[in-house]
C-alpha positions in Angstrom: -15.2 17.2 37.9 -13.3 16.8 34.3 -15.1 14.0 32.0 -13.1 13.2 29.0 -14.6 10.9 25.8 -12.8 7.8 25.8 -12.0 6.3 22.2 -10.7 2.6 21.6 -7.6 2.4 20.3 -6.8 0.6 17.3 -4.6 -2.7 17.0 -3.8 -1.4 13.2 -4.8 1.3 10.8 -4.4 4.6 10.3 -4.9 7.7 12.3 -5.1 11.3 10.5 -4.5 14.1 13.3 -4.1 17.8 13.6 -6.7 18.0 10.6 -8.3 21.6 10.6 -11.9 21.4 11.8 -13.3 23.1 8.9 -11.0 20.8 6.3 -12.9 17.5 8.0 -15.5 16.7 6.0 -13.7 17.6 2.5 -11.3 14.8 3.7 -13.9 12.6 4.3 -15.4 12.7 1.2 -12.1 12.7 -1.1 -10.8 9.7 1.0 -13.8 7.6 0.2 -14.7 7.0 4.0 -18.2 6.5 3.2 -17.2 3.1 1.6 -14.8 1.5 4.0 -16.5 -1.5 5.8 -14.4 -1.4 8.8 -14.5 0.6 12.2 -13.7 4.6 11.6 -13.9 7.2 14.3 -14.6 10.5 13.6 -14.1 13.6 15.9 -14.6 17.1 15.2 -13.9 20.6 17.2 -11.6 18.6 19.5 -9.5 21.2 21.7 -6.1 21.6 20.4 -3.3 23.6 22.2 -1.7 24.2 18.8 -4.7 24.7 16.4 -7.6 26.0 18.7 -9.7 23.5 17.2 -9.0 20.1 15.1 -10.5 17.0 13.6 -9.3 13.4 13.9 -10.0 10.6 11.9 -9.3 6.8 13.1 -9.4 4.0 10.3 -9.2 0.3 11.8 -7.4 -2.3 9.3 -6.8 0.2 6.5 -3.6 2.1 5.2 -3.6 5.1 2.9 -2.4 5.1 -0.8 -0.1 7.7 -1.6 -2.7 8.8 -3.6 -4.9 9.3 -0.4 -1.9 11.0 0.9 -1.5 13.6 -1.6 -5.2 14.3 -1.8 -5.1 15.3 2.0 -2.3 17.2 1.6 -4.0 19.3 -1.0 -7.2 20.2 1.6 -5.1 20.3 4.8 -1.1 20.5 5.0 -1.2 20.5 8.8 -2.6 16.7 8.7 -0.3 14.1 10.3 -0.6 10.4 9.7 -0.2 7.9 12.0 0.4 4.4 10.8 -1.1 2.0 13.6 0.4 -1.7 14.3 0.0 -3.9 17.9 -1.6 -0.7 19.3 1.6 1.5 18.7 2.3 4.2 16.2 5.1 2.9 14.0 5.1 5.5 11.4 4.3 9.5 12.1 4.5 11.4 8.7 3.2 15.4 7.9 1.6 15.0 4.8 3.5 17.3 2.3 2.3 18.2 -1.4 4.8 16.6 -4.0 5.6 19.1 -7.1 3.4 17.4 -9.4 -0.2 16.1 -8.5 -1.9 13.6 -11.6 -5.3 11.9 -12.4 -7.0 12.9 -9.3 -8.0 16.4 -9.9 -10.3 18.0 -12.4 -8.6 20.6 -14.7 -11.2 23.7 -14.1 -10.8 24.8 -17.9 -13.9 23.2 -19.5 -11.8 23.5 -23.0 -8.8 21.5 -21.5 -8.0 18.3 -23.5 -8.5 16.6 -20.0 -12.3 17.3 -19.8 -12.8 15.8 -23.6 -10.2 13.2 -24.6 -9.0 10.2 -22.4 -6.2 12.2 -21.4 -5.1 11.7 -17.5 -5.1 15.2 -15.4 -1.5 16.5 -14.7 -0.8 19.7 -12.9 2.3 21.5 -11.0 1.9 22.6 -7.7 2.3 26.4 -6.9 2.1 27.9 -3.4 1.5 31.6 -3.7 0.9 33.6 -0.5 0.3 30.2 1.6 -2.4 29.0 -0.9 -2.0 26.0 -2.7 -2.6 26.7 -6.8 -2.6 23.8 -9.2 -1.1 24.9 -12.8 -2.5 22.5 -15.7 0.4 20.7 -17.2 -1.8 21.3 -20.9 -3.5 24.3 -21.0 -1.7 26.0 -18.2 -5.2 27.3 -16.2 -4.8 28.0 -12.6 -6.9 26.8 -10.0 -6.9 28.2 -6.7 -7.5 25.7 -3.5 -11.0 26.8 -3.0 -12.1 25.4 -6.4 -10.0 21.9 -6.5 -12.1 19.2 -7.4 -11.0 16.2 -6.5 -11.8 13.0 -9.0 -12.7 10.0 -7.2 
């Protein structure tokens, strides 16, 4: 006998799907789900034909900002954002990295002007060997994907 967990559909909100299972908790942290006051469903290590294991996040009555989408793209370029209205998917968008990231990532260089003065960070996105790297616009220090620190 096959059994499945049924999760209530949301009337309106956002579903972030196709998240790599090992990226889930970092995404939860950077988009601030711990401060959301609406229904949230988080599923992890779910079977996926395409990815083996995946994660999913459903957030009722909230829609992502462009910064949230860019933050998700920094962590997992496979993620898909589904916008739900009246229980139907009205928009489906695979996340993609912009050429430039501004304001929400910390520069890894302790001597960078952005770590001392009131200057917003700015990075050029560089993909190398399939990995995301961020090159600081000011000090030119390159931050690898594993060292990216998102500023909330």
